MMTF fields as JSON, N, C-alpha, C and O atoms, coordinates in Angstrom:
{
  "mmtfVersion": "1.0.0",
  "mmtfProducer": "UNKNOWN",
  "numBonds": 479,
  "numAtoms": 480,
  "numGroups": 120,
  "numChains": 1,
  "numModels": 1,
  "chainsPerModel": [1],
  "groupsPerChain": [120],
  "chainIdList": ["A"],
  "bondAtomList": [4, 2, 8, 6, 12, 10, 16, 14, 20, 18, 24, 22, 28, 26, 32, 30, 36, 34, 40, 38, 44, 42, 48, 46, 52, 50, 56, 54, 60, 58, 64, 62, 68, 66, 72, 70, 76, 74, 80, 78, 84, 82, 88, 86, 92, 90, 96, 94, 100, 98, 104, 102, 108, 106, 112, 110, 116, 114, 120, 118, 124, 122, 128, 126, 132, 130, 136, 134, 140, 138, 144, 142, 148, 146, 152, 150, 156, 154, 160, 158, 164, 162, 168, 166, 172, 170, 176, 174, 180, 178, 184, 182, 188, 186, 192, 190, 196, 194, 200, 198, 204, 202, 208, 206, 212, 210, 216, 214, 220, 218, 224, 222, 228, 226, 232, 230, 236, 234, 240, 238, 244, 242, 248, 246, 252, 250, 256, 254, 260, 258, 264, 262, 268, 266, 272, 270, 276, 274, 280, 278, 284, 282, 288, 286, 292, 290, 296, 294, 300, 298, 304, 302, 308, 306, 312, 310, 316, 314, 320, 318, 324, 322, 328, 326, 332, 330, 336, 334, 340, 338, 344, 342, 348, 346, 352, 350, 356, 354, 360, 358, 364, 362, 368, 366, 372, 370, 376, 374, 380, 378, 384, 382, 388, 386, 392, 390, 396, 394, 400, 398, 404, 402, 408, 406, 412, 410, 416, 414, 420, 418, 424, 422, 428, 426, 432, 430, 436, 434, 440, 438, 444, 442, 448, 446, 452, 450, 456, 454, 460, 458, 464, 462, 468, 466, 472, 470, 476, 474],
  "bondOrderList": [1, 1, 1, 1, 1, 1, 1, 1, 1, 1, 1, 1, 1, 1, 1, 1, 1, 1, 1, 1, 1, 1, 1, 1, 1, 1, 1, 1, 1, 1, 1, 1, 1, 1, 1, 1, 1, 1, 1, 1, 1, 1, 1, 1, 1, 1, 1, 1, 1, 1, 1, 1, 1, 1, 1, 1, 1, 1, 1, 1, 1, 1, 1, 1, 1, 1, 1, 1, 1, 1, 1, 1, 1, 1, 1, 1, 1, 1, 1, 1, 1, 1, 1, 1, 1, 1, 1, 1, 1, 1, 1, 1, 1, 1, 1, 1, 1, 1, 1, 1, 1, 1, 1, 1, 1, 1, 1, 1, 1, 1, 1, 1, 1, 1, 1, 1, 1, 1, 1],
  "groupList": [{"groupName": "UNK", "atomNameList": ["N", "CA", "C", "O"], "elementList": ["N", "C", "C", "O"], "formalChargeList": [0, 0, 0, 0], "bondAtomList": [1, 0, 2, 1, 3, 2], "bondOrderList": [1, 1, 2], "singleLetterCode": "X", "chemCompType": "L-PEPTIDE LINKING"}],
  "groupTypeList": [0, 0, 0, 0, 0, 0, 0, 0, 0, 0, 0, 0, 0, 0, 0, 0, 0, 0, 0, 0, 0, 0, 0, 0, 0, 0, 0, 0, 0, 0, 0, 0, 0, 0, 0, 0, 0, 0, 0, 0, 0, 0, 0, 0, 0, 0, 0, 0, 0, 0, 0, 0, 0, 0, 0, 0, 0, 0, 0, 0, 0, 0, 0, 0, 0, 0, 0, 0, 0, 0, 0, 0, 0, 0, 0, 0, 0, 0, 0, 0, 0, 0, 0, 0, 0, 0, 0, 0, 0, 0, 0, 0, 0, 0, 0, 0, 0, 0, 0, 0, 0, 0, 0, 0, 0, 0, 0, 0, 0, 0, 0, 0, 0, 0, 0, 0, 0, 0, 0, 0],
  "groupIdList": [1, 2, 3, 4, 5, 6, 7, 8, 9, 10, 11, 12, 13, 14, 15, 16, 17, 18, 19, 20, 21, 22, 23, 24, 25, 26, 27, 28, 29, 30, 31, 32, 33, 34, 35, 36, 37, 38, 39, 40, 41, 42, 43, 44, 45, 46, 47, 48, 49, 50, 51, 52, 53, 54, 55, 56, 57, 58, 59, 60, 61, 62, 63, 64, 65, 66, 67, 68, 69, 70, 71, 72, 73, 74, 75, 76, 77, 78, 79, 80, 81, 82, 83, 84, 85, 86, 87, 88, 89, 90, 91, 92, 93, 94, 95, 96, 97, 98, 99, 100, 101, 102, 103, 104, 105, 106, 107, 108, 109, 110, 111, 112, 113, 114, 115, 116, 117, 118, 119, 120],
  "secStructList": [7, 7, 7, 7, 7, 7, 7, 7, 2, 2, 2, 2, 2, 2, 2, 2, 2, 2, 2, 2, 2, 2, 2, 2, 2, 2, 2, 2, 6, 6, 7, 7, 7, 7, 7, 7, 6, 6, 1, 1, 7, 4, 4, 4, 4, 6, 6, 7, 7, 7, 1, 1, 2, 2, 2, 2, 2, 2, 2, 2, 2, 6, 7, 7, 1, 1, 6, 2, 2, 2, 2, 7, 1, 1, 7, 7, 7, 7, 7, 1, 7, 6, 6, 7, 1, 7, 7, 7, 7, 7, 1, 1, 7, 7, 2, 2, 2, 2, 2, 2, 6, 7, 6, 6, 7, 1, 2, 2, 2, 2, 2, 2, 2, 2, 2, 2, 2, 2, 2, 7],
  "xCoordList": [110.01, 111.161, 111.582, 110.749, 112.868, 113.384, 113.487, 113.91, 113.107, 113.196, 114.269, 114.349, 115.073, 116.071, 115.347, 114.696, 115.468, 114.836, 115.915, 116.605, 116.071, 117.157, 116.974, 115.857, 118.096, 118.044, 118.619, 119.455, 118.163, 118.618, 119.975, 120.494, 120.532, 121.839, 121.815, 122.775, 120.727, 120.62, 120.648, 121.359, 119.869, 119.836, 121.191, 121.651, 121.83, 123.144, 124.145, 124.953, 124.092, 124.979, 124.759, 125.719, 123.503, 123.19, 123.714, 124.249, 123.562, 124.059, 125.577, 126.132, 126.242, 127.709, 128.194, 129.162, 127.52, 127.915, 127.709, 128.532, 126.627, 126.372, 127.432, 127.902, 127.812, 128.847, 130.179, 130.878, 130.537, 131.786, 131.814, 132.819, 130.723, 130.65, 130.78, 131.484, 130.104, 130.174, 131.594, 132.098, 132.247, 133.608, 134.587, 135.519, 134.385, 135.243, 135.07, 136.054, 133.845, 133.579, 134.212, 134.807, 134.082, 134.698, 136.218, 136.835, 136.821, 138.262, 138.717, 139.714, 137.974, 138.291, 138.171, 138.858, 137.294, 137.081, 138.098, 138.081, 138.977, 140.012, 139.672, 140.465, 138.515, 138.126, 138.812, 138.633, 139.598, 140.319, 139.822, 140.096, 139.105, 138.612, 137.158, 136.724, 136.405, 135.004, 134.817, 135.341, 134.094, 133.895, 132.406, 131.623, 132.024, 130.688, 130.815, 131.485, 130.179, 130.322, 129.309, 128.151, 129.76, 128.861, 128.379, 127.406, 129.026, 128.578, 128.92, 128.086, 130.145, 130.553, 131.024, 131.893, 130.447, 130.835, 131.411, 131.047, 132.306, 132.878, 131.795, 131.909, 130.746, 129.682, 129.022, 128.567, 128.965, 128.319, 129.112, 128.572, 130.388, 131.214, 131.462, 132.421, 130.621, 130.771, 132.036, 132.567, 132.52, 133.713, 135.004, 136.075, 134.926, 136.119, 136.527, 136.639, 136.749, 137.163, 138.559, 139.517, 138.682, 139.958, 140.95, 140.577, 142.214, 143.255, 143.761, 144.419, 143.484, 143.938, 142.845, 141.945, 142.935, 141.888, 141.738, 140.619, 142.826, 142.723, 141.947, 141.113, 142.208, 141.461, 140.002, 139.107, 139.761, 138.381, 137.663, 136.501, 138.348, 137.759, 137.392, 136.337, 138.247, 137.929, 136.685, 135.839, 136.569, 135.39, 134.13, 133.106, 134.203, 133.041, 132.615, 131.422, 133.58, 133.262, 132.524, 131.703, 132.81, 132.162, 130.964, 130.364, 130.616, 129.524, 128.159, 127.876, 127.313, 125.939, 124.948, 123.868, 125.303, 124.465, 123.21, 122.27, 123.182, 121.974, 121.604, 122.342, 120.479, 119.994, 120.76, 120.571, 121.621, 122.372, 123.231, 123.437, 123.726, 124.609, 123.905, 124.555, 122.598, 121.865, 121.7, 121.542, 121.734, 121.462, 122.635, 122.572, 123.688, 124.796, 125.592, 125.702, 126.144, 127.069, 128.481, 129.276, 128.771, 130.109, 129.985, 128.928, 131.057, 131.163, 131.752, 132.801, 131.084, 131.572, 132.25, 131.604, 133.564, 134.295, 134.76, 134.439, 135.494, 135.986, 137.109, 137.571, 137.535, 138.631, 139.283, 138.714, 140.464, 141.13, 142.286, 142.718, 142.768, 143.916, 143.525, 142.66, 144.132, 143.78, 144.177, 143.746, 144.981, 145.385, 144.715, 145.16, 143.645, 142.929, 142.367, 142.04, 142.26, 141.728, 140.209, 139.582, 139.612, 138.161, 137.684, 138.301, 136.589, 136.044, 134.547, 133.838, 134.067, 132.641, 132.142, 132.706, 131.088, 130.519, 129.088, 128.272, 128.794, 127.45, 126.595, 127.106, 125.287, 124.358, 124.344, 124.503, 124.158, 124.164, 124.462, 124.055, 125.163, 125.501, 124.277, 123.373, 124.278, 123.228, 123.606, 124.619, 122.79, 123.026, 124.361, 125.099, 124.687, 125.958, 127.152, 128.16, 127.038, 128.115, 128.304, 129.435, 127.206, 127.264, 127.889, 128.685, 127.528, 128.073, 129.576, 130.34, 130.004, 131.4, 132.262, 133.485, 131.625, 132.326, 133.126, 134.2, 132.578, 133.216, 132.158, 131.017, 132.525, 131.551, 131.319, 132.211, 130.11, 129.749, 129.964, 130.429, 129.633, 129.778, 128.434, 128.404, 127.342, 126.012, 125.636, 126.492, 124.371, 123.909, 124.161, 124.686, 123.786, 123.98, 125.464, 125.858, 126.278, 127.726, 128.338, 129.26, 127.823, 128.315, 127.962, 128.757, 126.755, 126.358, 127.25, 127.691, 127.512, 128.405, 129.787, 130.377, 130.299, 131.608, 131.614, 132.571, 130.548, 130.45, 130.411, 131.023, 129.692, 129.593, 130.96, 131.369, 131.656, 132.98, 133.953, 134.711, 133.944, 134.842, 134.556, 135.48, 133.265, 132.914, 133.348, 133.635, 133.4, 133.835, 135.303, 135.719, 136.082, 137.52, 137.897, 139.076],
  "yCoordList": [98.419, 98.162, 99.457, 100.169, 99.755, 100.932, 100.672, 99.597, 101.637, 101.509, 102.463, 103.61, 101.995, 102.823, 103.634, 103.081, 104.935, 105.815, 106.428, 107.355, 105.923, 106.421, 107.896, 108.386, 108.583, 109.986, 110.114, 109.314, 111.119, 111.327, 112.01, 112.481, 112.052, 112.688, 114.155, 114.662, 114.827, 116.255, 116.457, 117.325, 115.652, 115.763, 115.414, 116.084, 114.372, 113.981, 115.106, 115.418, 115.706, 116.824, 117.99, 118.621, 118.275, 119.359, 119.044, 119.921, 117.8, 117.399, 117.529, 118.066, 117.034, 117.1, 118.547, 118.884, 119.399, 120.8, 121.455, 122.263, 121.112, 121.68, 121.224, 122.018, 119.94, 119.423, 120.101, 120.518, 120.215, 120.881, 122.324, 122.782, 123.031, 124.432, 124.545, 125.416, 123.666, 123.689, 123.417, 124.12, 122.393, 122.067, 123.183, 123.454, 123.834, 124.957, 126.112, 126.729, 126.399, 127.466, 127.128, 127.991, 125.872, 125.44, 125.594, 126.077, 125.183, 125.276, 126.737, 127.058, 127.621, 129.055, 129.639, 130.6, 129.052, 129.524, 128.933, 129.25, 128.079, 127.498, 126.147, 125.591, 125.597, 124.28, 123.232, 123.199, 122.372, 121.342, 119.931, 118.996, 119.774, 118.457, 118.558, 119.58, 117.485, 117.418, 116.189, 115.118, 116.334, 115.232, 115.019, 115.969, 113.76, 113.41, 113.094, 112.133, 113.893, 113.699, 112.687, 112.676, 111.848, 110.929, 109.762, 109.109, 109.476, 108.367, 107.027, 106.123, 106.907, 105.68, 106.058, 106.913, 105.419, 105.677, 104.407, 103.303, 104.564, 103.39, 102.478, 101.254, 103.086, 102.288, 101.351, 100.268, 101.768, 100.925, 99.665, 98.709, 99.644, 98.444, 97.79, 97.033, 98.068, 97.462, 97.93, 97.217, 99.134, 99.663, 99.053, 99.347, 98.205, 97.53, 98.095, 97.352, 99.384, 100.003, 99.524, 99.837, 98.774, 98.162, 99.185, 100.185, 98.931, 99.872, 99.601, 100.465, 98.442, 98.186, 97.471, 96.866, 97.548, 97.006, 95.498, 94.99, 94.778, 93.314, 92.838, 91.94, 93.423, 92.992, 93.438, 92.739, 94.61, 95.053, 94.099, 93.757, 93.676, 92.729, 91.418, 90.851, 90.928, 89.698, 89.9, 89.01, 91.063, 91.362, 91.357, 90.808, 91.972, 92.052, 90.664, 90.362, 89.827, 88.471, 87.643, 86.793, 87.883, 87.09, 87.8, 87.287, 88.97, 89.76, 89.128, 88.685, 89.092, 88.589, 89.574, 89.17, 90.87, 91.87, 92.25, 92.795, 91.971, 92.254, 91.023, 90.038, 91.073, 89.917, 89.629, 88.566, 90.543, 90.307, 89.046, 88.375, 88.726, 87.56, 86.255, 85.302, 86.21, 84.973, 84.664, 83.502, 85.694, 85.486, 85.826, 85.568, 86.393, 86.796, 85.598, 84.573, 85.753, 84.757, 85.111, 84.245, 86.396, 86.908, 88.156, 88.786, 88.498, 89.784, 90.754, 90.493, 91.858, 92.89, 93.939, 94.823, 93.818, 94.678, 95.966, 97.05, 95.873, 97.081, 96.778, 95.643, 97.815, 97.68, 99.04, 100.07, 99.028, 100.291, 100.57, 99.705, 101.774, 102.216, 102.385, 103.206, 101.64, 101.761, 103.115, 103.441, 103.892, 105.205, 106.344, 107.49, 106.025, 107.045, 108.132, 107.881, 109.335, 110.456, 110.522, 111.224, 109.793, 109.779, 108.33, 107.425, 108.128, 106.79, 106.824, 107.679, 105.907, 105.78, 104.543, 103.457, 104.716, 103.62, 103.422, 104.342, 102.202, 101.891, 101.395, 100.905, 101.531, 101.129, 99.612, 99.12, 98.893, 97.43, 96.941, 97.577, 95.825, 95.34, 94.833, 94.234, 95.094, 94.55, 93.139, 92.595, 92.56, 91.183, 91.022, 90.081, 91.924, 91.818, 91.973, 91.283, 92.869, 93.044, 91.785, 91.382, 91.164, 89.942, 88.8, 88.023, 88.705, 87.642, 87.823, 86.865, 89.065, 89.333, 89.666, 89.747, 89.859, 90.248, 91.537, 91.709, 92.443, 93.729, 94.828, 94.629, 95.975, 97.055, 97.808, 97.909, 98.334, 99.25, 98.683, 99.399, 97.408, 96.816, 96.651, 96.34, 96.848, 96.745, 98.012, 98.865, 98.146, 99.305, 100.619, 101.563, 100.679, 101.927, 102.256, 103.419, 101.241, 101.444, 101.917, 102.732, 101.404, 101.851, 103.315, 104.073, 103.707, 105.116, 105.982, 107.053, 105.524, 106.267, 106.437, 107.515, 105.384, 105.457, 106.5, 107.263, 106.538, 107.527, 108.953, 109.868, 109.12, 110.445, 110.893, 112.033, 109.994, 110.326, 110.624, 111.59, 109.809, 110.048, 111.382, 112.069, 111.757, 113.023, 114.218, 115.282, 114.063, 115.153, 115.437, 116.595, 114.401, 114.565, 114.507, 114.626],
  "zCoordList": [154.757, 153.936, 153.25, 152.69, 153.296, 152.621, 151.127, 150.702, 150.356, 148.912, 148.399, 148.838, 147.491, 146.843, 145.779, 144.893, 145.879, 144.915, 144.036, 144.46, 142.815, 141.976, 141.65, 141.484, 141.563, 141.178, 139.782, 139.361, 139.078, 137.715, 137.666, 138.677, 136.464, 136.274, 136.68, 137.262, 136.375, 136.72, 138.234, 138.74, 138.95, 140.407, 141.01, 141.935, 140.492, 140.982, 140.744, 141.619, 139.573, 139.257, 140.22, 140.661, 140.544, 141.483, 142.879, 143.557, 143.309, 144.631, 144.681, 145.639, 143.639, 143.604, 143.602, 144.284, 142.835, 142.794, 144.16, 144.591, 144.834, 146.166, 147.164, 147.979, 147.102, 148.001, 147.71, 148.634, 146.429, 146.046, 146.531, 147.075, 146.336, 146.771, 148.284, 148.794, 148.986, 150.451, 150.929, 151.803, 150.359, 150.774, 150.415, 151.172, 149.264, 148.883, 149.875, 150.285, 150.256, 151.231, 152.58, 153.225, 153.001, 154.253, 154.19, 155.139, 153.07, 152.898, 152.955, 153.601, 152.273, 152.295, 153.691, 154.034, 154.493, 155.87, 156.838, 158.027, 156.337, 157.181, 157.759, 158.519, 157.422, 157.922, 157.073, 155.855, 157.709, 156.979, 157.295, 156.543, 158.389, 158.765, 159.187, 159.718, 158.945, 159.329, 160.205, 159.897, 161.265, 162.208, 162.443, 162.444, 162.643, 163.106, 164.577, 164.955, 165.407, 166.848, 167.366, 166.949, 168.268, 168.959, 168.128, 168.505, 167.008, 166.174, 166.821, 166.87, 167.313, 167.989, 169.395, 169.564, 170.376, 171.765, 172.354, 171.949, 173.303, 173.956, 174.518, 174.46, 175.063, 175.685, 174.678, 175.045, 173.388, 172.392, 172.111, 171.554, 172.486, 172.34, 173.684, 173.839, 174.644, 175.954, 176.672, 177.523, 176.33, 176.973, 176.456, 176.986, 175.424, 174.919, 173.568, 172.593, 173.501, 172.247, 171.9, 172.607, 170.828, 170.455, 169.96, 169.348, 170.226, 169.831, 168.427, 167.848, 167.86, 166.495, 165.718, 166.3, 164.398, 163.537, 163.623, 163.562, 163.762, 163.82, 165.038, 164.928, 166.186, 167.368, 167.278, 167.754, 166.664, 166.458, 165.507, 165.725, 164.467, 163.514, 164.202, 163.919, 165.102, 165.856, 166.709, 166.796, 167.338, 168.15, 167.306, 167.712, 166.126, 165.25, 164.772, 164.723, 164.423, 163.942, 164.991, 164.646, 166.257, 167.299, 167.926, 168.871, 167.409, 167.98, 167.714, 166.601, 168.751, 168.621, 169.235, 169.666, 169.28, 169.943, 169.165, 169.743, 167.861, 167.084, 166.267, 166.258, 165.59, 164.844, 163.561, 162.969, 163.11, 161.878, 161.953, 160.942, 163.132, 163.249, 162.874, 162.445, 163.032, 162.778, 161.294, 160.921, 160.436, 159.011, 158.097, 156.895, 158.637, 157.777, 157.272, 157.945, 156.07, 155.541, 155.977, 156.342, 155.931, 156.235, 157.096, 157.152, 157.754, 158.432, 157.429, 156.839, 157.241, 156.327, 157.194, 157.757, 157.286, 158.216, 157.576, 158.065, 156.513, 155.87, 154.913, 154.797, 154.232, 153.279, 153.104, 153.466, 152.554, 152.275, 153.211, 153.973, 153.14, 153.921, 155.392, 155.697, 156.301, 157.714, 158.325, 159.431, 157.623, 158.126, 157.366, 157.435, 156.642, 155.864, 156.776, 157.936, 156.234, 156.992, 156.923, 157.716, 155.976, 155.805, 155.895, 155.333, 156.603, 156.814, 156.546, 157.078, 155.731, 155.484, 156.226, 156.09, 157.006, 157.76, 157.289, 157.334, 156.834, 156.391, 157.545, 158.552, 157.382, 158.441, 158.634, 159.751, 157.56, 157.609, 156.206, 155.234, 156.08, 154.733, 153.993, 154.574, 152.681, 151.82, 151.39, 151.83, 150.537, 150.106, 149.394, 149.683, 148.468, 147.741, 148.675, 148.521, 149.633, 150.607, 151.432, 151.706, 151.829, 152.616, 151.808, 152.336, 150.541, 149.684, 149.486, 149.607, 149.178, 148.862, 150.072, 149.964, 151.224, 152.454, 152.265, 152.843, 151.44, 151.18, 151.281, 150.864, 151.826, 151.956, 150.655, 149.813, 150.501, 149.414, 148.014, 147.128, 147.8, 146.471, 145.764, 144.573, 146.462, 145.869, 145.111, 144.878, 144.725, 143.947, 144.66, 144.071, 145.928, 146.673, 146.807, 146.709, 147.028, 147.13, 145.828, 145.827, 144.719, 143.414, 143.176, 142.62, 143.606, 143.494, 144.381, 143.964, 145.593, 146.5, 145.882, 145.96, 145.274, 144.623, 143.511, 143.383, 142.703, 141.624, 142.191, 141.641, 143.284, 143.894, 144.409, 144.192, 145.089, 145.63, 144.503, 144.582, 143.454, 142.319, 141.648, 141.213, 141.56, 140.93, 141.764, 141.214, 143.061, 143.942, 143.739, 143.722, 143.585, 143.442, 141.992, 141.655]
}
């Protein structure tokens, strides 16, 4: 079982400063976009990579490829601007996410939100 190990304000401040410094250096170097390569492949969706979010959401709701479908209350698909330039993908929804059918609403999601807000 994974355990959440809380970090202190000092450590969080150091992490945020390191991220800010890194992004500033990247921006000065002309890097405007960051990509994660190979995270999602067509093969992982059985070759049926959907062209729009609604059809992808229908596919996810009916998916039974892993054991999550047997115990979930809701499908936690996503929220926010569908044309956003940045996308956060979680590994698997926690209990609060499953209850509310919304991503990143539990403790870890609240910490992520604070980190993102502090960056900007």
